[in-house]
C-alpha positions in Angstrom: 21.3 64.9 78.3 21.5 62.3 81.1 18.7 62.0 83.6 21.0 62.9 86.5 22.2 66.1 84.8 18.7 67.1 83.9 17.7 66.7 87.5 20.6 68.9 88.6 19.6 71.5 86.1 15.9 71.5 86.7 15.7 70.0 90.2 13.4 67.4 88.6 10.5 69.7 89.4 10.8 68.8 93.0 10.3 71.8 95.2 13.4 72.6 97.2 13.3 72.1 101.0 13.0 75.3 103.0 16.4 75.2 104.8 15.1 77.4 107.6 12.7 74.6 108.5 15.4 72.0 108.5 18.9 71.7 110.0 21.3 73.9 108.2 24.5 72.4 106.8 27.8 74.4 106.8 31.5 73.7 106.2 34.4 76.0 106.6 38.2 75.9 106.1 41.2 78.2 106.4 44.5 78.0 104.5 47.5 76.7 106.4 49.0 80.2 106.6 45.6 81.7 107.6 45.6 84.1 104.7 42.4 82.7 103.0 39.1 81.4 104.4 36.2 79.6 102.7 32.6 79.2 104.1 30.1 76.8 102.5 26.4 76.9 103.2 23.5 75.1 101.5 21.0 77.4 99.7 18.4 74.8 98.7 18.0 71.1 98.9 15.7 68.5 97.3 15.4 64.8 97.4 18.3 64.0 95.1 20.5 67.1 95.2 21.3 70.5 96.5 22.7 74.0 95.7 25.4 75.5 97.8 27.0 78.9 98.1 30.7 79.3 99.0 32.2 82.6 100.3 35.9 83.1 99.9 37.5 85.7 102.2 41.0 87.2 102.1 42.0 87.0 105.8 45.5 88.3 105.2 46.8 91.9 105.6 47.6 92.3 102.0 46.0 91.9 98.6 45.3 88.4 97.2 45.5 88.1 93.4 43.8 84.7 93.1 42.2 81.9 95.0 41.5 78.2 94.7 39.9 75.6 96.8 38.9 71.9 96.9 35.4 70.7 97.9 34.8 67.1 98.8 31.5 66.0 97.1 31.2 62.8 99.2 29.5 60.8 96.5 27.5 63.6 94.8 28.2 64.7 91.3 28.5 68.3 90.0 25.6 69.5 87.9 26.6 73.2 87.4 28.7 75.9 88.9 28.8 79.7 88.6 31.3 82.5 89.4 34.2 80.1 89.3 36.2 77.7 87.1 36.0 74.1 88.1 37.2 70.6 87.4 36.0 67.4 89.1 38.1 64.3 89.7 38.2 61.5 92.3 35.1 62.7 94.1 36.5 66.2 94.6 35.7 69.5 93.0 38.6 72.0 92.4 37.4 75.6 92.0 39.5 78.6 91.0 38.5 82.2 90.5 37.1 83.8 87.3 39.0 86.7 85.9 36.7 89.2 87.5 36.7 87.9 91.1 40.2 86.7 91.8 41.7 89.9 93.3 40.6 90.5 96.9 41.8 93.3 99.1 42.5 92.5 102.8 39.3 91.5 104.5 37.2 91.4 101.3 35.1 88.4 100.1 33.7 87.0 96.9 31.4 84.0 96.4 30.6 81.2 94.0 27.8 78.7 93.9 27.2 75.2 92.6 24.5 72.5 92.4 25.1 68.8 92.7 23.2 65.5 92.3 23.3 63.1 95.2 22.7 62.9 98.9 26.3 63.3 100.1 26.9 66.7 101.7 29.8 68.8 100.5 32.8 69.7 102.7 35.6 72.1 102.1 38.9 70.2 102.0 41.4 73.0 101.4 41.6 76.6 100.4 44.5 78.8 99.2 45.2 82.3 97.8 47.6 84.1 95.5 47.8 81.1 93.2 49.9 79.2 95.7 49.4 75.8 97.2 47.9 75.5 100.6 46.0 73.1 102.9 43.0 73.8 105.0 41.4 72.7 108.2 37.8 71.9 107.7 35.0 72.3 110.3 31.6 71.1 109.3 28.3 71.0 111.2 25.2 68.9 110.6 23.8 66.2 112.8 23.1 64.1 109.8 26.6 64.5 108.5 28.9 64.3 111.5 30.7 61.2 110.3 31.5 62.7 106.9 32.6 66.0 108.6 35.0 64.1 110.8 36.6 62.2 107.9 36.8 65.4 105.9 38.6 67.1 108.7 41.2 64.3 109.0 41.9 64.2 105.3 42.3 68.0 104.9 45.8 68.0 106.4 47.1 66.1 103.4 45.0 67.7 100.7 46.3 70.5 98.5 44.5 73.2 96.6 45.4 74.2 93.1 46.5 77.6 91.9 43.8 80.0 90.7 43.8 82.2 87.7 44.9 85.8 88.0 42.6 88.6 88.9 41.2 91.0 86.4 43.8 93.6 85.5 43.2 97.3 85.9 45.4 100.2 84.7 48.5 98.4 85.9 48.0 95.6 83.3 45.8 92.6 82.5 45.6 89.8 85.0 47.8 86.8 84.1 47.3 83.2 84.7 48.0 81.9 88.2 50.2 78.9 88.8 51.6 77.2 91.8 53.2 79.8 93.9 52.1 82.9 92.0 49.1 84.6 90.6 48.2 86.9 87.7 48.9 90.6 88.0 46.3 93.1 89.0 45.8 96.7 87.9 43.9 99.7 89.1 40.4 99.8 90.5 39.2 97.0 88.2 41.4 94.4 89.9 40.9 95.1 93.6 37.5 93.7 94.7 36.1 91.1 92.3 33.0 93.2 91.7 31.6 93.5 88.2 30.7 96.9 86.7 28.1 96.4 84.0 25.7 98.3 81.8 22.6 97.7 79.5 21.9 97.5 75.9 21.4 100.7 73.8 18.2 101.1 71.8 17.6 97.4 71.7 21.1 96.1 70.8 24.7 95.8 72.1 26.7 98.8 71.2 30.1 98.3 69.4 32.9 98.1 71.9 30.6 97.4 74.9 33.0 94.9 76.4 35.9 97.4 76.4 34.1 99.3 79.1 31.8 96.8 80.9 32.2 93.2 82.1 28.4 92.5 82.7 25.5 93.1 80.4 21.8 93.5 81.2 19.1 93.7 78.4 17.2 96.9 79.1 13.9 95.8 77.6 14.7 92.8 75.4 14.3 90.2 78.2 11.0 91.5 79.6 8.2 88.9 79.3 5.8 91.2 77.3 8.6 91.8 74.8 9.5 88.1 74.3 6.0 86.5 74.3 3.5 89.0 72.8 1.3 86.0 71.9 1.0 83.0 74.2 3.3 80.3 73.2 4.9 82.4 70.4 8.3 83.7 71.7 10.7 85.9 69.9 14.1 85.2 71.4 16.1 86.8 68.6 17.3 89.9 70.4 18.0 88.0 73.6 19.9 85.4 71.7 22.2 88.1 70.2 22.8 89.7 73.6 23.5 86.3 75.3 25.9 85.3 72.5 27.7 88.6 72.8 28.2 88.0 76.5 29.5 84.4 75.9 31.7 85.4 73.0 33.3 88.3 75.0 33.4 86.4 78.3 31.3 88.9 80.3 28.5 88.2 82.7 24.9 88.0 81.4 22.2 89.3 83.8 18.5 88.8 83.1 15.9 91.5 83.6 13.2 90.5 84.5 10.9 87.5 85.3 8.0 89.0 87.2 7.1 92.7 87.1 3.8 94.3 87.5 4.5 97.2 85.2 5.2 95.0 82.1 3.5 91.8 81.3 1.9 90.1 78.3 -1.6 91.5 77.7 -3.0 88.0 77.1 -2.4 86.9 80.7 -5.4 88.9 81.9 -7.8 86.6 80.1 -6.5 83.3 81.6 -7.7 81.4 84.6 -5.6 81.4 87.7 -4.3 77.9 87.0 -3.4 78.9 83.5 -1.7 82.0 84.6 0.5 80.0 87.0 1.3 77.5 84.2 2.2 80.4 81.9 4.6 82.0 84.4 6.3 78.6 85.0 6.5 78.0 81.3 8.1 81.4 80.8 10.8 80.7 83.4 11.4 77.2 82.2 11.8 78.2 78.6 14.2 81.1 79.5 16.4 79.0 81.8 16.6 76.1 79.3 17.7 78.5 76.5 20.1 80.6 78.6 21.6 78.2 81.1 24.7 80.3 81.9 22.7 83.3 83.1 24.5 84.5 86.2 22.0 86.9 87.8 18.2 87.3 87.5 15.9 90.0 88.7 13.2 87.6 89.7 10.7 90.1 91.1 11.0 93.7 90.1 9.4 96.6 92.0 7.1 94.8 94.4 4.0 96.6 96.0 3.2 99.3 96.4 5.3 100.2 93.4 3.8 97.6 91.0 1.6 94.5 91.3 1.3 91.9 88.6 -2.2 91.5 87.1 -1.8 87.8 87.6 -0.7 88.0 91.3 -3.6 85.8 92.6 -2.9 83.2 89.9 0.6 82.6 91.3 -0.2 82.5 95.0 -1.7 85.8 96.0 -1.0 87.1 99.4 -1.2 83.8 101.2 0.2 83.2 104.7 3.3 85.3 104.1 1.4 88.2 102.7 3.5 87.8 99.5 3.1 84.2 98.5 3.2 85.2 94.9 6.8 86.5 95.4 7.7 83.4 97.4 6.5 81.1 94.6 8.2 83.2 91.9 11.6 82.7 93.6 11.0 79.0 94.2 10.2 78.5 90.5 13.2 80.5 89.4 15.4 78.3 91.6 13.7 75.2 90.2 14.4 76.2 86.6 17.6 78.3 87.0 19.4 76.6 89.9 22.7 78.2 89.1 21.7 81.8 89.0 21.8 84.4 91.7 18.2 85.4 92.4 17.5 89.0 93.1 14.6 90.9 94.7 14.9 94.3 92.9 13.3 97.6 93.8 13.7 101.4 93.5 14.2 104.1 96.2 15.2 101.5 98.7 18.6 103.1 99.4 17.3 106.7 99.0 14.1 107.2 101.0 13.0 105.9 104.4 9.4 104.8 103.6 10.6 102.9 100.5 13.5 101.4 102.4 11.2 100.1 105.2 8.8 98.7 102.7 11.3 96.5 100.9 12.8 95.5 104.3 9.4 94.3 105.4 8.8 92.4 102.1 12.2 90.9 102.0 12.0 89.6 105.6 8.5 88.2 105.0 9.4 86.2 101.8 12.8 85.0 103.1 11.2 83.8 106.3 8.5 82.0 104.2 11.2 80.1 102.3 11.8 82.2 99.2 15.4 81.5 98.0 16.3 85.1 97.7 20.0 85.3 97.1 20.5 89.0 96.9 18.8 92.4 97.1 18.8 94.8 94.3 18.8 98.6 94.6 18.1 100.4 91.4 19.6 103.7 92.8 18.1 106.0 90.1 17.6 108.7 92.7 20.8 108.1 94.7 22.6 111.0 93.0 20.1 113.4 94.8 21.0 111.9 98.2 24.1 112.3 100.4 26.5 109.4 99.9 26.6 108.6 103.7 22.9 108.4 103.8 22.9 106.0 100.8 25.7 104.0 102.5 23.6 103.7 105.6 20.7 102.3 103.8 22.9 99.8 102.0 24.1 98.6 105.4 20.6 98.1 106.6 19.7 96.1 103.5 22.7 93.9 104.1 21.6 93.3 107.7 19.2 90.8 106.2 22.2 88.6 105.5 22.1 89.0 101.7 24.5 90.8 99.4 23.4 93.9 97.7 23.7 94.7 93.9 23.3 98.3 92.5 21.2 97.4 89.5 20.2 100.5 87.6 22.5 103.4 88.6 22.5 106.7 86.7 23.2 110.3 87.4 20.8 112.7 85.9 22.9 115.9 85.9 23.5 118.0 82.9 26.5 119.8 84.2 29.6 117.8 83.4 31.6 118.7 86.5 28.7 118.1 88.9 28.0 114.8 87.4 31.6 113.8 87.7 31.7 114.9 91.3 28.7 112.7 92.2 30.2 109.7 90.2 33.5 110.0 92.2 31.8 110.2 95.5 29.0 107.6 95.1 30.7 105.1 92.9 33.7 105.0 95.1 31.4 104.3 98.1 29.6 101.5 96.2 32.9 100.0 95.1 34.4 100.0 98.6 31.2 98.8 100.4 31.8 95.2 101.5 28.1 94.3 100.9 27.9 95.6 97.4 28.9 92.8 95.1 28.3 94.3 91.7 27.2 97.6 90.0 25.1 98.0 86.8 24.7 101.4 85.2 21.5 102.1 83.4 22.7 103.3 80.1 25.8 105.3 79.0 25.2 106.8 75.6 24.1 110.5 75.6 20.5 110.8 74.2 19.9 107.0 74.4 19.3 106.5 78.1 16.0 106.1 80.0 16.4 109.3 82.1 17.5 112.7 80.9 21.1 113.8 81.3 22.3 110.4 82.5 24.5 109.6 79.5 28.2 109.6 80.1 29.6 109.0 76.6 28.6 110.7 73.4 27.7 108.6 70.4 30.9 109.6 68.7 32.9 108.0 71.5 33.8 111.2 73.4 33.4 110.7 77.1 31.9 113.1 79.5 34.1 113.7 82.6 32.2 111.2 84.7 32.9 108.4 82.2 36.6 109.4 81.9 37.0 109.3 85.6 35.2 105.9 85.9 37.2 104.2 83.2 40.4 105.6 84.8 39.3 104.3 88.2 38.5 100.9 86.8 41.7 100.8 84.7 39.8 100.2 81.5 
């Protein structure tokens, strides 16, 4: 591994700059026919590199089946990229969609991110949709990059994007490969928004046929620190290895649960000094990220106070100036070691009950304002089935007002009656799916008798589906 690549992967242990305390850098472009738009913004920056997020929006009046764009790296070199397919040549980065995020309905967006080594700031040269070729008009803003922004704008008129690969197919057929002038086909619900619909492991392993139903997998318990490192320095990765390999082999998304959680932690942590506790947390994150570099999403902090508080809170920053410096540090370290992952602040009851919602809003504002690189907010949604869908929708909108996407991370419906469970699934899942701020949905188990909460299973162990599962698979076209 070269030094430059290692620095891109681990940020050379240099703490990223808080972009809220420095001048933000942004770049944007629209296709020549104004059917697709891309917006780029830096997420973190250190002395010799940066990480950026790019949001691609279908600005046409119809459905786009694929997208592609070109980013000028301006002397920097790509370290890693997630939620897209890429190739770099001649100082430019060409990015096309993955199979799961190519299809966008009118007005809908998806995003990808990347990290690069170097001081040159990125600019979007061109963007296009539907697998066709298009040019873009770039507008960048940064006082330190005005000259590069100007040159990028002048060159954009002659730069062409490449065709993207087709969107994920639903019931209408699998998505094809997008070439110049055309894109892959889309199907039913599964090919319309670019959102993933995932699930968890069953009784400690991946159930046969998992990828037939779900395109994202989360280890239910196998990735929790106390499960992996029961004795300090002695880590059992075997179950995580198998799950990660399954995700890679089946080309589905791997989401990690969880880095820091007050309800589950190694017992040996309590006997360490504060400095040693901090070192242990950093070692845990470093080891995980080095072993599983293609992890797409991470629940960095799960169930913050008053729900749970880690026994080692003071060792990793305590309350501090923000009131939650231990959360701020956890996210900064996660970004340092896993720069390519989407970092999530995850909690329960935050889209169901007012007090819990206000609590997580207060915490999220505090840590984001203190420089925590929180990329998204997670809503477990275990109790959502008890709440009116419009009420839940309203809380999701309030979470999104913080400027972060929302992920439904642990959804289940604890109803024994088949028809009632199906009715709630139809009403709430459709709302999640169509909500512009919800970027992915994870169900918390699906096999009857093998889920965390009673009556939440939607498929029997013999393969027979409960009506809620049948409806969901039909909706997704799977």
